[in-house]
N, C-alpha and C positions, 0 to 999 in steps of 0.2 A: 257575730253569726246570727242569722235570722231563723235558721232551722237546724234541727238535729236529725240524724238517721239512727234508728234503733232496729234491732232484729227481734221480732216477736216469735217465740217458740210456741207452737200450738200442740196441745195434748187433749186426749179424750174428746169430749163433746165439742170443744172449740175447734179441734182439728177436723172433726167430721163436718161441722157446720160451715167452716171456711174452706174446706177441701184443700188444706195446705198444712204441711208440717212446720213451715215457718213463713213469715212475711217480713219484708223490709218496709218499714214505715218511715215517712218523713213527718216530723212534728215540729211545731213552733219552738224556738229556743225558749228555755225556761219551763218546758213541760214537765209534768210529774207523773208518777205511777197512776194517780187518780185520773189525770187527763188521758193517759193511754188506755186505761180500763174503760173510760167513757167512750172513747173512739171505737174500741173493740165491741162494746155492747151495741153501738150503732150498726156495726157490720153484722153482728149476730142477729139482730132484729128483736122485735118485742116478745117473742116466745121465750127468749133466754134472758130477759131483762133482770130477773131475780137470781140468776145463777151466782153462787158464791165462789170466789177465787182465793187461792193463796198466791201471793206475788213473790217472784224471785227476780232479783236483778243481779246479773253476772254470777248466777248460780248460788246466790245467797238469799234466803228468805228475808223479807223486809216486813216490819210492823209499821203500820201507818203509811203516810204519804212520803215518798222520797223523790227528790229532784232527779231527772234523767240527764245523762250526758251523751254527747255524740258518740256512737259506737257501742252503746250499752246493749246487752242481750237481756230481754225480759221474757219471763215465762208466766203465764196466767194458768194456774193449775186448779182445775175443778176438783170437787171432792172425789176421793177414790171410791170405786164401786166393785161389786162382785165378791168373790170368795165364797167358800162353802166350808 
């Protein structure tokens, strides 16, 4: 397989900037969470280049870089805000 399809779930600033709750992305086979994050940063543009994300794959937070598989659901979660 030369490509995989993943679903990106968008939250907070990512959702606002991309104007979407989710996106279906096609990535090269062998892509990792780091590759997906780099792709999303390109979509977001230079103003959000330093945004910090927690990454979840299939609703499980991951530490470090993880290989992605066809059909995975990935969420890039920016820091939480608000509260009083």
